[in-house]
N, CA, C and O atoms as a MOPAC input file, in Angstrom:
PM7 MOZYME 1SCF
protein

 N    -14.73700 1    16.83100 1    -9.08700 1
 C    -13.74500 1    15.94800 1    -8.48200 1
 C    -13.90900 1    15.94100 1    -6.96800 1
 O    -14.16900 1    16.97900 1    -6.35900 1
 N    -13.75900 1    14.79700 1    -6.38100 1
 C    -13.94800 1    14.63100 1    -4.94900 1
 C    -12.76200 1    15.21500 1    -4.18000 1
 O    -11.62000 1    15.18000 1    -4.63900 1
 N    -13.06800 1    15.75400 1    -2.99700 1
 C    -11.98400 1    16.25400 1    -2.16500 1
 C    -11.52000 1    15.18800 1    -1.16900 1
 O    -10.68600 1    15.46300 1    -0.30600 1
 N    -12.06100 1    13.97400 1    -1.29100 1
 C    -11.61900 1    12.86700 1    -0.44800 1
 C    -10.22400 1    12.43300 1    -0.86700 1
 O     -9.89500 1    12.41200 1    -2.05300 1
 N     -9.41700 1    12.09100 1     0.11400 1
 C     -8.08300 1    11.55600 1    -0.19900 1
 C     -8.23800 1    10.11700 1    -0.67100 1
 O     -9.07100 1     9.36300 1    -0.16800 1
 N     -7.41100 1     9.75300 1    -1.65600 1
 C     -7.48400 1     8.43400 1    -2.27800 1
 C     -6.41300 1     7.51100 1    -1.72000 1
 O     -5.25100 1     7.89200 1    -1.58200 1
 N     -6.82600 1     6.29100 1    -1.40200 1
 C     -5.90100 1     5.25200 1    -0.94400 1
 C     -5.95800 1     4.09700 1    -1.93700 1
 O     -7.02900 1     3.55400 1    -2.20600 1
 N     -4.80500 1     3.72800 1    -2.47700 1
 C     -4.68400 1     2.56700 1    -3.35200 1
 C     -4.33100 1     1.36600 1    -2.48300 1
 O     -3.32800 1     1.37500 1    -1.76900 1
 N     -5.16400 1     0.33500 1    -2.55200 1
 C     -4.95700 1    -0.90500 1    -1.80200 1
 C     -4.43800 1    -1.95000 1    -2.78700 1
 O     -5.09000 1    -2.22900 1    -3.79300 1
 N     -3.27500 1    -2.52700 1    -2.50700 1
 C     -2.71200 1    -3.55000 1    -3.38800 1
 C     -2.51200 1    -4.81800 1    -2.56100 1
 O     -1.65500 1    -4.87900 1    -1.68000 1
 N     -3.33000 1    -5.83500 1    -2.87200 1
 C     -3.27900 1    -7.09700 1    -2.12400 1
 C     -3.91400 1    -8.17600 1    -2.98400 1
 O     -4.88100 1    -7.90700 1    -3.69700 1
 N     -3.38200 1    -9.40000 1    -2.92700 1
 C     -3.92100 1   -10.48800 1    -3.74400 1
 C     -5.07100 1   -11.23000 1    -3.07100 1
 O     -5.68100 1   -12.10000 1    -3.69200 1
 N     -5.37900 1   -10.91000 1    -1.83100 1
 C     -6.46600 1   -11.57500 1    -1.10200 1
 C     -7.75900 1   -10.78400 1    -1.27000 1
 O     -7.84300 1    -9.65300 1    -0.79200 1
 N     -8.77200 1   -11.34700 1    -1.93800 1
 C    -10.03600 1   -10.62800 1    -2.13400 1
 C    -10.67500 1   -10.16000 1    -0.83000 1
 O    -11.25500 1    -9.07500 1    -0.78400 1
 N    -10.57800 1   -10.96300 1     0.22800 1
 C    -11.16600 1   -10.56700 1     1.51500 1
 C    -10.46600 1    -9.33700 1     2.08600 1
 O    -11.11700 1    -8.46900 1     2.66700 1
 N     -9.15500 1    -9.25700 1     1.92700 1
 C     -8.40300 1    -8.09800 1     2.42100 1
 C     -8.78500 1    -6.85600 1     1.60300 1
 O     -8.98300 1    -5.77800 1     2.16200 1
 N     -8.88500 1    -7.01500 1     0.28700 1
 C     -9.29200 1    -5.88400 1    -0.56500 1
 C    -10.65800 1    -5.35800 1    -0.14300 1
 O    -10.84600 1    -4.14700 1    -0.02400 1
 N    -11.60800 1    -6.25600 1     0.08300 1
 C    -12.95900 1    -5.83200 1     0.49600 1
 C    -12.92800 1    -5.14700 1     1.86100 1
 O    -13.51800 1    -4.08200 1     2.04700 1
 N    -12.23100 1    -5.77100 1     2.81200 1
 C    -12.14800 1    -5.22200 1     4.16300 1
 C    -11.54600 1    -3.81200 1     4.14800 1
 O    -12.11300 1    -2.88900 1     4.73400 1
 N    -10.41100 1    -3.64600 1     3.48400 1
 C     -9.75700 1    -2.33900 1     3.47700 1
 C    -10.57200 1    -1.29800 1     2.70400 1
 O    -10.62500 1    -0.13200 1     3.09700 1
 N    -11.20000 1    -1.71500 1     1.62100 1
 C    -12.04100 1    -0.78100 1     0.85700 1
 C    -13.16300 1    -0.24700 1     1.74900 1
 O    -13.37800 1     0.96300 1     1.81900 1
 N    -13.86900 1    -1.13600 1     2.42100 1
 C    -14.96800 1    -0.72500 1     3.30700 1
 C    -14.43200 1     0.13400 1     4.45600 1
 O    -15.01000 1     1.17100 1     4.77900 1
 N    -13.33600 1    -0.29600 1     5.06700 1
 C    -12.74700 1     0.45100 1     6.18100 1
 C    -12.41800 1     1.88100 1     5.76900 1
 O    -12.80800 1     2.83100 1     6.44800 1
 N    -11.70900 1     2.03400 1     4.66800 1
 C    -11.29600 1     3.37400 1     4.24800 1
 C    -12.49500 1     4.21900 1     3.81300 1
 O    -12.59000 1     5.39100 1     4.17900 1
 N    -13.40500 1     3.63700 1     3.03900 1
 C    -14.56100 1     4.40000 1     2.57600 1
 C    -15.46000 1     4.80500 1     3.74300 1
 O    -16.01600 1     5.90300 1     3.72800 1
 N    -15.61500 1     3.95300 1     4.74500 1
 C    -16.42200 1     4.29200 1     5.91900 1
 C    -15.76800 1     5.35700 1     6.79100 1
 O    -16.41300 1     5.92600 1     7.67200 1
 N    -14.50700 1     5.62300 1     6.55000 1
 C    -13.77600 1     6.62800 1     7.32300 1
 C    -13.40300 1     7.85200 1     6.49600 1
 O    -12.48500 1     8.59400 1     6.84600 1
 N    -14.12500 1     8.05700 1     5.39400 1
 C    -13.99100 1     9.29600 1     4.64400 1
 C    -12.95600 1     9.32600 1     3.53500 1
 O    -12.65700 1    10.39600 1     3.00500 1
 N    -12.40600 1     8.18500 1     3.17500 1
 C    -11.42300 1     8.12100 1     2.09800 1
 C    -12.04300 1     7.49600 1     0.85700 1
 O    -13.06200 1     6.80800 1     0.93400 1
 N    -11.41900 1     7.74200 1    -0.28200 1
 C    -11.78800 1     7.05800 1    -1.52400 1
 C    -10.81300 1     5.90100 1    -1.67700 1
 O     -9.60300 1     6.09800 1    -1.57000 1
 N    -11.32100 1     4.69600 1    -1.92600 1
 C    -10.46300 1     3.51500 1    -2.04400 1
 C    -10.45400 1     3.00000 1    -3.47000 1
 O    -11.49100 1     2.94200 1    -4.13000 1
 N     -9.27200 1     2.62800 1    -3.93800 1
 C     -9.06700 1     2.00300 1    -5.24300 1
 C     -8.28800 1     0.72800 1    -4.96800 1
 O     -7.34800 1     0.74200 1    -4.17300 1
 N     -8.66400 1    -0.38600 1    -5.61600 1
 C     -8.04100 1    -1.67200 1    -5.29500 1
 C     -7.35200 1    -2.30100 1    -6.49600 1
 O     -7.82300 1    -2.19800 1    -7.62800 1
 N     -6.21600 1    -2.96100 1    -6.22500 1
 C     -5.46800 1    -3.71300 1    -7.23800 1
 C     -5.09500 1    -5.06300 1    -6.63800 1
 O     -4.80300 1    -5.16100 1    -5.44700 1
 N     -5.10800 1    -6.12000 1    -7.48500 1
 C     -4.86100 1    -7.47000 1    -6.97500 1
 C     -3.40700 1    -7.92300 1    -7.06500 1
 O     -3.07300 1    -9.00400 1    -6.58000 1
 N     -2.53600 1    -7.12000 1    -7.67300 1
 C     -1.10900 1    -7.45700 1    -7.73400 1
 C     -0.31100 1    -6.21100 1    -8.08400 1
 O     -0.87300 1    -5.14500 1    -8.33700 1
 N      1.01100 1    -6.36300 1    -8.09400 1
 C      1.88500 1    -5.22600 1    -8.34400 1
 C      1.77600 1    -4.64100 1    -9.73700 1
 O      1.97100 1    -3.43800 1    -9.91100 1
 N      1.46800 1    -5.45900 1   -10.73400 1
 C      1.32400 1    -4.95600 1   -12.10900 1
 C      0.14400 1    -3.98900 1   -12.17700 1
 O      0.26900 1    -2.86500 1   -12.66300 1
 N     -0.99900 1    -4.44800 1   -11.68300 1
 C     -2.19000 1    -3.60100 1   -11.65500 1
 C     -1.97400 1    -2.40500 1   -10.71900 1
 O     -2.44900 1    -1.30200 1   -10.99100 1
 N     -1.26100 1    -2.63300 1    -9.62700 1
 C     -0.99100 1    -1.56500 1    -8.66600 1
 C     -0.20300 1    -0.41400 1    -9.26400 1
 O     -0.52800 1     0.74900 1    -9.02700 1
 N      0.83200 1    -0.72400 1   -10.03900 1
 C      1.62900 1     0.33100 1   -10.68800 1
 C      0.76900 1     1.12600 1   -11.66000 1
 O      0.82400 1     2.35500 1   -11.69000 1
 N     -0.02700 1     0.41500 1   -12.45500 1
 C     -0.90100 1     1.09500 1   -13.42000 1
 C     -1.82900 1     2.07600 1   -12.70700 1
 O     -1.96500 1     3.22800 1   -13.12000 1
 N     -2.46900 1     1.60700 1   -11.63100 1
 C     -3.39000 1     2.47400 1   -10.89300 1
 C     -2.66500 1     3.60900 1   -10.16700 1
 O     -3.19100 1     4.71800 1   -10.07400 1
 N     -1.47600 1     3.34400 1    -9.65700 1
 C     -0.71000 1     4.39900 1    -8.99400 1
 C     -0.41200 1     5.53200 1    -9.97000 1
 O     -0.48000 1     6.70600 1    -9.60400 1
 N     -0.08400 1     5.18300 1   -11.20700 1
 C      0.25200 1     6.20500 1   -12.19600 1
 C     -0.97700 1     6.92400 1   -12.74900 1
 O     -0.88700 1     8.09800 1   -13.10800 1
 N     -2.13200 1     6.24100 1   -12.82600 1
 C     -3.32400 1     6.89200 1   -13.37600 1
 C     -4.17600 1     7.57500 1   -12.31000 1
 O     -4.79100 1     8.60700 1   -12.57800 1
 N     -4.21700 1     7.01400 1   -11.11100 1
 C     -5.06900 1     7.55400 1   -10.04700 1
 C     -4.35800 1     8.57200 1    -9.15400 1
 O     -5.01600 1     9.37700 1    -8.49500 1
 N     -3.03800 1     8.54700 1    -9.12600 1
 C     -2.24500 1     9.43900 1    -8.26900 1
 C     -2.77500 1     9.44600 1    -6.82500 1
 O     -3.17200 1    10.49500 1    -6.31700 1
 N     -2.78100 1     8.26900 1    -6.16200 1
 C     -3.34200 1     8.20000 1    -4.80600 1
 C     -2.51500 1     9.00600 1    -3.80400 1
 O     -1.34400 1     9.31000 1    -4.03400 1
 N     -3.15600 1     9.33900 1    -2.69900 1
 C     -2.47100 1    10.05400 1    -1.62700 1
 C     -1.64000 1     9.10600 1    -0.77600 1
 O     -0.69200 1     9.52200 1    -0.10900 1
 N     -2.00800 1     7.80800 1    -0.80500 1
 C     -1.33400 1     6.79600 1     0.00200 1
 C     -1.56800 1     5.43200 1    -0.63800 1
 O     -2.57700 1     5.21600 1    -1.30900 1
 N     -0.62900 1     4.51900 1    -0.42600 1
 C     -0.76400 1     3.14800 1    -0.92900 1
 C     -0.55100 1     2.18100 1     0.22700 1
 O      0.40000 1     2.31600 1     0.99600 1
 N     -1.46600 1     1.18400 1     0.34500 1
 C     -1.19400 1     0.05500 1     1.23300 1
 C     -0.76300 1    -1.08700 1     0.31800 1
 O     -1.40800 1    -1.35700 1    -0.69500 1
 N      0.31800 1    -1.74600 1     0.67400 1
 C      0.95000 1    -2.69600 1    -0.24100 1
 C      1.33800 1    -3.98200 1     0.47700 1
 O      2.10900 1    -3.97300 1     1.43600 1
 N      0.78300 1    -5.09000 1    -0.01400 1
 C      1.15200 1    -6.42300 1     0.47600 1
 C      2.51500 1    -6.77900 1    -0.11400 1
 O      2.84300 1    -6.34100 1    -1.21600 1
 N      3.30100 1    -7.55900 1     0.60000 1
 C      4.62300 1    -7.94600 1     0.08700 1
 C      4.52400 1    -9.15100 1    -0.84100 1
 O      5.06200 1    -9.12200 1    -1.94800 1
 N      3.83900 1   -10.21700 1    -0.40200 1
 C      3.78500 1   -11.45100 1    -1.19300 1
 C      2.52800 1   -11.49900 1    -2.04400 1
 O      1.41300 1   -11.60800 1    -1.53500 1
 N      2.73800 1   -11.41400 1    -3.37300 1
 C      1.62600 1   -11.49200 1    -4.32400 1
 C      2.11300 1   -12.19700 1    -5.58200 1
 O      3.29600 1   -12.13700 1    -5.91700 1
 N      1.19700 1   -12.86600 1    -6.27800 1
 C      1.58700 1   -13.48400 1    -7.55300 1
 C      1.79000 1   -12.40800 1    -8.62500 1
 O      1.46600 1   -11.23800 1    -8.42200 1
 N      2.31600 1   -12.81700 1    -9.73000 1
 C      2.57100 1   -11.96600 1   -10.89400 1
 C      3.63200 1   -10.92000 1   -10.61600 1
 O      4.67200 1   -10.92000 1   -11.27500 1
 N      3.40400 1   -10.02900 1    -9.66100 1
 C      4.45300 1    -9.07700 1    -9.28400 1
 C      4.32600 1    -8.77000 1    -7.80100 1
 O      3.26600 1    -8.35800 1    -7.32800 1
 N      5.40300 1    -8.97400 1    -7.08200 1
 C      5.39300 1    -8.80800 1    -5.62900 1
 C      5.34300 1    -7.33800 1    -5.22700 1
 O      5.56900 1    -6.43600 1    -6.03500 1
 N      5.04000 1    -7.13400 1    -3.95000 1
 C      5.06500 1    -5.78900 1    -3.40200 1
 C      6.46000 1    -5.19100 1    -3.41300 1
 O      6.61700 1    -3.97500 1    -3.52900 1
 N      7.47100 1    -6.03500 1    -3.29300 1
 C      8.85600 1    -5.55200 1    -3.33300 1
 C      9.15500 1    -4.93500 1    -4.70200 1
 O      9.69400 1    -3.83200 1    -4.78800 1
 N      8.80300 1    -5.65600 1    -5.77100 1
 C      9.04900 1    -5.13300 1    -7.12300 1
 C      8.22600 1    -3.88000 1    -7.37500 1
 O      8.71600 1    -2.91100 1    -7.95500 1
 N      6.96800 1    -3.90400 1    -6.93400 1
 C      6.13700 1    -2.72700 1    -7.13900 1
 C      6.70700 1    -1.52900 1    -6.39500 1
 O      6.73600 1    -0.42300 1    -6.93600 1
 N      7.15900 1    -1.73100 1    -5.16700 1
 C      7.71200 1    -0.63200 1    -4.38500 1
 C      8.93200 1    -0.03400 1    -5.08400 1
 O      9.08500 1     1.18600 1    -5.13300 1
 N      9.79500 1    -0.88800 1    -5.62100 1
 C     10.97100 1    -0.39000 1    -6.35200 1
 C     10.54500 1     0.43900 1    -7.55600 1
 O     11.13500 1     1.48400 1    -7.82700 1
 N      9.52700 1    -0.01700 1    -8.28000 1
 C      9.03100 1     0.73300 1    -9.43900 1
 C      8.43300 1     2.06300 1    -9.01400 1
 O      8.61000 1     3.06900 1    -9.70100 1
 N      7.72800 1     2.07900 1    -7.89200 1
 C      7.17600 1     3.34000 1    -7.38900 1
 C      8.28600 1     4.34700 1    -7.13900 1
 O      8.16100 1     5.52000 1    -7.49300 1
 N      9.37700 1     3.88600 1    -6.52500 1
 C     10.49500 1     4.78200 1    -6.21800 1
 C     11.20700 1     5.28200 1    -7.46900 1
 O     11.74900 1     6.38700 1    -7.48100 1
 N     11.20400 1     4.46900 1    -8.52000 1
 C     11.91900 1     4.82900 1    -9.75000 1
 C     11.13000 1     5.77700 1   -10.63900 1
 O     11.70000 1     6.38300 1   -11.54600 1
 N      9.83300 1     5.91800 1   -10.40000 1
 C      8.98900 1     6.75400 1   -11.23800 1
 C      8.82400 1     8.14000 1   -10.63200 1
 O      8.51800 1     8.27400 1    -9.44700 1
 N      9.02500 1     9.15600 1   -11.43800 1
 C      8.82000 1    10.52200 1   -10.97800 1
 C      7.37700 1    10.79400 1   -10.58900 1
 O      7.10600 1    11.67700 1    -9.77500 1
 N      6.44700 1    10.03800 1   -11.16900 1
 C      5.02600 1    10.22300 1   -10.88100 1
 C      4.62300 1     9.67900 1    -9.51600 1
 O      3.65900 1    10.16000 1    -8.92100 1
 N      5.35100 1     8.67900 1    -9.01000 1
 C      4.89500 1     7.96300 1    -7.81800 1
 C      5.89700 1     7.91800 1    -6.66000 1
 O      5.57300 1     7.40300 1    -5.59000 1
 N      7.08800 1     8.43900 1    -6.85400 1
 C      8.15400 1     8.29000 1    -5.85000 1
 C      7.81400 1     8.90900 1    -4.49800 1
 O      8.31600 1     8.45200 1    -3.47100 1
 N      6.97900 1     9.93000 1    -4.48000 1
 C      6.68200 1    10.62300 1    -3.22200 1
 C      5.40200 1    10.16000 1    -2.53200 1
 O      5.02300 1    10.72400 1    -1.50500 1
 N      4.72900 1     9.14500 1    -3.07400 1
 C      3.50400 1     8.64800 1    -2.45200 1
 C      3.87400 1     7.81500 1    -1.22700 1
 O      4.65200 1     6.86900 1    -1.34700 1
 N      3.33100 1     8.14600 1    -0.04600 1
 C      3.63300 1     7.31900 1     1.12400 1
 C      3.06900 1     5.90200 1     0.96200 1
 O      1.96900 1     5.71500 1     0.44200 1
 N      3.83700 1     4.91800 1     1.41400 1
 C      3.44900 1     3.51500 1     1.29600 1
 C      3.45100 1     2.87200 1     2.67700 1
 O      4.41000 1     2.99200 1     3.44000 1
 N      2.34900 1     2.18600 1     2.97800 1
 C      2.28200 1     1.35000 1     4.18300 1
 C      2.39000 1    -0.09000 1     3.70900 1
 O      1.51600 1    -0.57600 1     2.99100 1
 N      3.45400 1    -0.77400 1     4.10600 1
 C      3.63800 1    -2.18000 1     3.75800 1
 C      2.86800 1    -3.02200 1     4.76500 1
 O      2.99800 1    -2.84700 1     5.97600 1
 N      2.06300 1    -3.94100 1     4.23700 1
 C      1.32500 1    -4.89800 1     5.06800 1
 C      1.84900 1    -6.28600 1     4.75000 1
 O      1.92500 1    -6.66800 1     3.58200 1
 N      2.21000 1    -7.03900 1     5.76800 1
 C      2.72100 1    -8.37800 1     5.51500 1
 C      2.17500 1    -9.36000 1     6.54000 1
 O      1.89300 1    -9.00400 1     7.68400 1
 N      2.03700 1   -10.59000 1     6.10400 1
 C      1.51700 1   -11.62800 1     6.97500 1
 C      2.58900 1   -12.40000 1     7.72200 1
 O      2.27000 1   -13.16200 1     8.63400 1
 N      3.85600 1   -12.22200 1     7.35900 1
 C      4.89300 1   -13.03900 1     7.97500 1
 C      6.17000 1   -12.23500 1     8.21700 1
 O      6.66300 1   -11.57500 1     7.30200 1
 N      6.70700 1   -12.28000 1     9.42900 1
 C      7.94800 1   -11.56200 1     9.72800 1
 C      9.11500 1   -11.90400 1     8.80400 1
 O      9.88000 1   -10.99800 1     8.47500 1
 N      9.30600 1   -13.17100 1     8.35800 1
 C     10.42600 1   -13.43500 1     7.45400 1
 C     10.32100 1   -12.63200 1     6.14800 1
 O     11.34000 1   -12.21100 1     5.59900 1
 N      9.10800 1   -12.42100 1     5.65600 1
 C      8.93500 1   -11.60700 1     4.44900 1
 C      9.42700 1   -10.18700 1     4.70700 1
 O     10.09500 1    -9.58900 1     3.86300 1
 N      9.09400 1    -9.65800 1     5.86800 1
 C      9.48400 1    -8.30400 1     6.22200 1
 C     11.00100 1    -8.20400 1     6.34900 1
 O     11.60400 1    -7.25200 1     5.85200 1
 N     11.61700 1    -9.17900 1     7.01000 1
 C     13.07400 1    -9.16900 1     7.15400 1
 C     13.76000 1    -9.21400 1     5.79400 1
 O     14.73500 1    -8.49700 1     5.56800 1
 N     13.25900 1   -10.04900 1     4.89000 1
 C     13.82900 1   -10.13500 1     3.55300 1
 C     13.66900 1    -8.83900 1     2.78600 1
 O     14.58400 1    -8.40000 1     2.08900 1
 N     12.50000 1    -8.22700 1     2.91600 1
 C     12.24300 1    -6.95100 1     2.25400 1
 C     13.21300 1    -5.88900 1     2.76000 1
 O     13.81800 1    -5.16900 1     1.96500 1
 N     13.36300 1    -5.79000 1     4.07100 1
 C     14.25800 1    -4.78200 1     4.64300 1
 C     15.69700 1    -4.99200 1     4.18700 1
 O     16.41900 1    -4.02600 1     3.94400 1
 N     16.11300 1    -6.24200 1     4.07100 1
 C     17.46300 1    -6.53100 1     3.60400 1
 C     17.69700 1    -6.04600 1     2.18600 1
 O     18.78400 1    -5.56500 1     1.86800 1
 N     16.69100 1    -6.16600 1     1.33100 1
 C     16.82700 1    -5.73100 1    -0.05900 1
 C     16.69500 1    -4.21300 1    -0.21900 1
 O     17.07100 1    -3.67200 1    -1.25900 1
 N     16.17700 1    -3.53100 1     0.77900 1
 C     15.90100 1    -2.09900 1     0.67600 1
 C     16.96700 1    -1.22500 1     1.33500 1
 O     16.74500 1    -0.02700 1     1.51200 1
 N     18.09200 1    -1.78000 1     1.69400 1
 C     19.11100 1    -1.03800 1     2.43100 1
 C     19.46600 1     0.31600 1     1.79700 1
 O     19.62300 1     1.30400 1     2.51400 1
 N     19.58900 1     0.37100 1     0.50300 1
 C     20.01000 1     1.60600 1    -0.16700 1
 C     18.84000 1     2.43800 1    -0.69100 1
 O     19.05400 1     3.46200 1    -1.34000 1
 N     17.62900 1     2.02000 1    -0.42000 1
 C     16.45100 1     2.70600 1    -0.94900 1
 C     15.69300 1     3.41600 1     0.16900 1
 O     15.89600 1     3.14300 1     1.35200 1
 N     14.82500 1     4.32400 1    -0.23200 1
 C     13.92900 1     4.99200 1     0.70900 1
 C     12.99000 1     3.95200 1     1.32200 1
 O     12.38300 1     3.15400 1     0.60800 1
 N     12.88000 1     3.96800 1     2.63000 1
 C     12.01900 1     3.01300 1     3.32400 1
 C     10.55000 1     3.43200 1     3.18700 1
 O     10.25500 1     4.62200 1     3.07900 1
 N      9.63300 1     2.46400 1     3.19100 1
 C      8.20700 1     2.80300 1     3.21800 1
 C      7.86900 1     3.61900 1     4.46600 1
 O      8.60900 1     3.60200 1     5.45000 1
 N      6.76000 1     4.32300 1     4.41200 1
 C      6.34400 1     5.17600 1     5.53500 1
 C      6.04800 1     4.35500 1     6.78800 1
 O      6.25200 1     4.82800 1     7.90600 1
 N      5.56200 1     3.11100 1     6.59800 1
 C      5.23800 1     2.26400 1     7.74800 1
 C      5.21700 1     0.80400 1     7.33900 1
 O      5.02700 1     0.47100 1     6.17000 1
 N      5.41700 1    -0.06300 1     8.32800 1
 C      5.29400 1    -1.51200 1     8.17200 1
 C      4.29000 1    -1.99300 1     9.21200 1
 O      4.43200 1    -1.69700 1    10.39800 1
 N      3.29100 1    -2.72500 1     8.77800 1
 C      2.31900 1    -3.29900 1     9.70500 1
 C      2.18800 1    -4.77900 1     9.41000 1
 O      2.09900 1    -5.19000 1     8.25300 1
 N      2.17600 1    -5.57900 1    10.47300 1
 C      2.06200 1    -7.02800 1    10.31500 1
 C      0.59800 1    -7.44100 1    10.40300 1
 O     -0.11500 1    -7.04000 1    11.32200 1
 N      0.15500 1    -8.25300 1     9.43200 1
 C     -1.19700 1    -8.79900 1     9.46600 1
 C     -1.26900 1    -9.87600 1    10.54100 1
 O     -0.28800 1   -10.59600 1    10.72500 1
 N     -2.35100 1   -10.02100 1    11.24100 1
 C     -3.54300 1    -9.18500 1    11.14100 1
 C     -3.33300 1    -7.85500 1    11.86500 1
 O     -2.79800 1    -7.81900 1    12.97300 1
 N     -3.75000 1    -6.79200 1    11.24200 1
 C     -3.66300 1    -5.45400 1    11.81500 1
 C     -5.08700 1    -5.02900 1    12.19200 1
 O     -6.04700 1    -5.38300 1    11.50700 1
 N     -5.21500 1    -4.28400 1    13.26300 1
 C     -6.54500 1    -3.83100 1    13.66500 1
 C     -6.93900 1    -2.60500 1    12.84500 1
 O     -6.08800 1    -1.88300 1    12.32500 1
 N     -8.24700 1    -2.38900 1    12.74400 1
 C     -8.74900 1    -1.19600 1    12.05600 1
 C     -8.14600 1     0.06000 1    12.66800 1
 O     -7.69900 1     0.95800 1    11.95400 1
 N     -8.13800 1     0.11600 1    13.99300 1
 C     -7.65100 1     1.30600 1    14.69800 1
 C     -6.17600 1     1.56200 1    14.42400 1
 O     -5.76600 1     2.70200 1    14.21000 1
 N     -5.38400 1     0.50300 1    14.43300 1
 C     -3.93900 1     0.64700 1    14.19300 1
 C     -3.67400 1     1.16600 1    12.77800 1
 O     -2.85900 1     2.06700 1    12.58000 1
 N     -4.36400 1     0.59500 1    11.80800 1
 C     -4.17100 1     1.01200 1    10.41700 1
 C     -4.67000 1     2.43800 1    10.19600 1
 O     -3.98100 1     3.24700 1     9.57400 1
 N     -5.85800 1     2.75000 1    10.70000 1
 C     -6.39800 1     4.10000 1    10.52300 1
 C     -5.53200 1     5.15300 1    11.20400 1
 O     -5.37900 1     6.25900 1    10.68500 1
 N     -4.96500 1     4.81800 1    12.35800 1
 C     -4.07300 1     5.76200 1    13.04600 1
 C     -2.86300 1     6.07400 1    12.16600 1
 O     -2.44300 1     7.22700 1    12.07100 1
 N     -2.30900 1     5.05600 1    11.53000 1
 C     -1.15100 1     5.25300 1    10.65000 1
 C     -1.54300 1     6.09300 1     9.43600 1
 O     -0.81400 1     7.00700 1     9.05100 1
 N     -2.69100 1     5.78500 1     8.83600 1
 C     -3.18100 1     6.53400 1     7.66800 1
 C     -3.38600 1     8.00300 1     8.03200 1
 O     -2.94100 1     8.89500 1     7.30900 1
 N     -4.04800 1     8.24600 1     9.13200 1
 C     -4.31900 1     9.64500 1     9.55500 1
 C     -3.03600 1    10.41200 1     9.82800 1
 O     -2.93600 1    11.60300 1     9.53500 1
 N     -2.06000 1     9.71800 1    10.39200 1
 C     -0.76800 1    10.37300 1    10.65500 1
 C     -0.08800 1    10.77200 1     9.34100 1
 O      0.55100 1    11.82100 1     9.26300 1
 N     -0.22800 1     9.93900 1     8.32000 1
 C      0.46300 1    10.17200 1     7.05300 1
 C     -0.26700 1    11.15000 1     6.13000 1
 O      0.37000 1    11.99100 1     5.49500 1
 N     -1.59300 1    11.04800 1     6.04900 1
 C     -2.30800 1    11.88600 1     5.06300 1
 C     -3.49900 1    12.64700 1     5.64500 1
 O     -4.18000 1    13.36900 1     4.91800 1
 N     -3.75400 1    12.49900 1     6.92300 1
 C     -4.85400 1    13.25400 1     7.54000 1
 C     -6.17500 1    12.53300 1     7.51700 1
 O     -7.17400 1    13.06000 1     8.00400 1

């Protein structure tokens, strides 16, 4: 088994999945990718990642629904989550719905720089 920390990337944009996979793998992490919240939950429960990057707006199941499911599961509730979003209104809506829940570890607005994202990842999981 690898001693690399695993990051689960959940995003519906193939270019974002490729970019983040390469970024994380080139910086010493193991990357696992999911294209929506349904696949993301499955991988979170089977892969037990050290961290999750999660897009808010996705088809089939949004990042908001996936985040709620992560919090409700004993297997995934403690995994740090970095929310990535392309639009401030999405973020405002998400925050409004999360008032009584544990907040994600970080919120980053797309486009995010490699350095900004890696700094957040390193702060959270090393």
